[in-house]
N, C-alpha and C positions, 0 to 999 in steps of 0.2 A: 800520638797516644798509643800505646800498647795495653793490649787485655791478655789476660792469662784465663784459659779453663780448662774443663777438662772434656775429653773425647764422648766419653758416656753420656757428659750434661747436651751436648750437641745432638747426640745420638736419641733421644728421647722424641725429635721430630725428625725423622727420617727422609719426608717428603720436603721438608724445608731447604734451603740453600745451604747453610751451615752444615744442616745434619745428614746430607748424603754427601759421602766423599767422592763420588766422583762430579758432581757438579760445582762443589768448592775447589774441586784440583785445579781449575782455570785461574783461581786467585792465590795460588800457592807460590812462595816465592823460597826456590830450594837454596839458594845462597842464604839467606837467613833463617831457613827452615819455618816460617811463619806465611800467613794468609795477610795479604795487603787487600785493601778494601779502600776505596778513595772514595767515601760516604760522609754522611752527616755524622759526627763525634757525639753529637748530644741524642741525637736518634737511636745511634747503637749502643748507649746507655740502656734505653727502655728495650730495644732487641735482645741485648744480653739478659737483661732480668726478665725478660719473657722464657727463655732458654734456664735459666736458674732457678725459677719458681715453679717453673711445671705448666707454664702457658698463660701466665697474667700478664696483661697490657697496661701499661701505664705511660699516658703520652704527656710528654714533658712541657711544661705550662709555657715556655716560651716557644712552643714549636707550632705553626698552624698545623688545622687540621689535614689540610689537602698535603701538605710535605710528609706529613706522617705517615697519611695512607701510602703516599707512594713510595717511601721506604720499606714499609710493611710489604707490599707488591714486589719490590727488588729482592727483599731476602725470602720470598716466596713461600711466606707463613700460611698460606691456603686460603680460599674466598670464604670457607667456612668460619675461619676465626677472624676474618677481616669483616664478614658480615656480622658476627655475635659482638665482637669493637664497636660497629655502627650502633647496634643496638643498646649497647650500654651506653653510648654516649647521647642516645634519644634520637637516633634517626628512625624514620617510618621503613618498616620492614617492606621492600620490593614483592609485590606478587608476581609468581613465578608465572613464566608467559608460556602455556601449552602449544607447540607449533608442530602443524602436519609432517608426515614424514616426508612428503615427496616435495620435490623443487618447485614446480608448478603451483602447487596446493598452497604451499606456503607462501609462495609471492601473492597470489590470491587472497589468501587468509589476511595477511598484513595489510593490503591493500583495503579490505573491505570493514577489519576491526580494528584497527590501530591507526588512525588519520595522522599521527605524528612521526609515522615510520618513513614517511617519503614525500615529495611532491604531489606525486599520482593519488598516495592516500587522501591528501588536503583536499585537492579536486573532486573525488568521488564524495568526500565527506560534505564539502559545499553544495554539489548537486542534491545531495539527499536531502540536506536540510531546506533547499531551495523546493523540491520537489514537496516535501510536507508542509512548508508554508502555502505553496498554491492550492494544495489539496485543503488545505483550512479554510483558505478563504473563497474558494469552489463551495464549500459545503456551508459556509456563512452567507453568501450571497443567493444560495437557491433559497432561502428563505424570505429573502426581501419578498413585498407585494407583489411589485410589478412585475419580476420573473414568475411567480407562481401565475398570473393571470396571461402570461404567454403562454407557460406550459400547459393552460387549461385550454387555451384556445388551438393548440396544436393536438391537443389529444380529444377534442369534441370531434363527433360523426358531423359528416356532410352529407345532406338530402340533395341528390341531384334527379332533376326531371328527367324521363325518357322523351326523346326529340322527335318519336312517330307515335306512340299508342298515348291517346288520351287518358287524361285521368291517370296516369302512372308515376309514381316515384319509386325510387331506388335509394336506400340507405345504406351508405357505404360507411363498413367499419374503418377505424383508424388503423394506418399502419403500425409497424411497433415503433415508437415515439421515441425512446431514449435514443436510437441511433441518429436521429435527426435532432438531439438537443445538445447544445454546445457544451453545456456544462457535465454533460454525461461523456462527451468526448475526452475532454479534458481530464475527468476522474478516471476514465480507462487509460489514459497515457498514465498518470502518475501510480495506478495499481498495477501496471505493467511494471514499471520500474521497481516498485516494491517488491513485487514477487521475484523478479529477477533478481535483486539483491539476497533477497530472503534466501532463494535458491542458492545460488553460489556460495554464500556464508555456510546455509546446511553441507553441501556437498565437501567443500573444503576444510568444514569442523575437524579439530584434531581428535574429539570424542564427541559422537552422534549423543551420547547420553547427558554430557555435560552441558551441549547445545541443546537439548529439551529442559533440562533443568534451570536453565536460564530464565530467568522472570521476564527479561525484555524481549527474548525471543518470542516466548509465550504470547507477549501484548502484541509484538509485529503480527503475528499468525492471525490471533483472534480479528486484528484490525481487517483484515482484507476479507474475511470471510463474508460480512454483510453484503459486499457487494456483488460476491457471486451466487449468493442468495437471491440477491435483486434481479440479477441479470437471468437466472435459472426461470425465475416466474415471471420475468416479461417474456420470456423467449416461449414459456409455455403459455401463456395469455395470448400471447400472437398467433402462437399455432393453433389454438383451439378456435381464434375468433373466424367466422366466415361472413362474406359478405351477404347482407340479407336485403330480401328484395320485396318491397310490397308492393303488389301490382292491382290497382282498384279499376275495373272497365262498367260499363255500364251495361244492364241486361244481363249479368253471369249467375248472380243469385240474389236472393231478396236478404232481408235482416233476419228472416229464422232459417237462411240456410236453404231454403227450397227453391227449385230453378222457377225463374219467370214465365208466367204462362204466356204472356205477352212477347216473348222473345221467339222471334222466327229463325233465328241463326242468323242474320242477314248482318252486315257491317251497318249502321248507322252512326251520324253523327250524336254526341250528347244534346242534350237540351243546356245543360249549363257546365260551364268550366268547372265551377268551385267544387262541385260535387254531384255524383249521380247514382246515390246509394238508392236501391228500390224504384228505380222509374221503369216504365215501358217504352217501346219505341214505336210500330207502326200503327197498332189498332187505335190507339187513344195518343196520339201524337199531341192533335189539334187540342184536344179536351185539356190536356194536361198543360198545353203552351198556353190556353187562355186561362186556366186556374192559376197558373203559376205568374201570369203578369199581374196579379191582383199582389201587390206588393205594399207594404206599409211606408209610410213619407219616408220614414229612417232609411228604409232600405232603397229608397227613392234617390235619398241624398248621396247613398254608397256608389252612385252608379248603375243601378239597374244590376247590381249581382247579389243572389241569395246566398248565404250561409249555410240554408238547409232548406230544401224543396217543400214547398206547401201540402204538396200530395206525396206521400212515401210510397203508395202502393194502389194500384186499379187495378 
């Protein structure tokens, strides 16, 4: 099948295969003085009509879409014309991907931003999903009553008796409990992954302005802020907490804060092991021993130990 057209008709689209004299020269047959193209005749009817109509594309009804698109690429009509034709056919317009200029940044950006780009990107996407699921599970498990009770027990202060001084107790404030909490450790690992991923995506992003305008990136940023707020609060609390020591010795001070007149400064054993508040030692020891030995029947049933001394001051 032979077709005839004017050169000025083809020259309307100089960037195409037939419109550029140098590119169409490789298909020129000098013996016949014509161009020989071993392509689909039905599709060429639509291509020739494109030149003659000034840019209109009409796909023949009996030609599949993929075959017709392949012919359009062969004649080098241009991606803009092909995209416009796809839009007319009802194809969804593909979003243009902004890529970084550097090679390393481009590879990292594709790894973390487009999971379908490669096998490594799919692996990173799977790891991210697993970390998110683990973080959600930890958040839910922490609310269960049995885990709450264990946490309260770890955070509760302990009272340690002094081994040498009588009636002395030392109240030790708890250490930084979150570092001993397995839930906190797992959550810290998850937050480290989230921070690493967010930092890599920020450093490799082609446009920092577009990165901050993306709603998902903003959500990722504010999702990790509460962790660092909690961490700073716990560190400040742990730094400000000092072990408190409550020492109670017999004969130092009375209840009203005045020195015990009966205290001669000597070291004597206390009369009671439970409490020695307001007792005097050497001068009235026998009197106190006699008076305090008068216990109620209930106290006698408790083994002879008094909750409070009967005589608080002599």
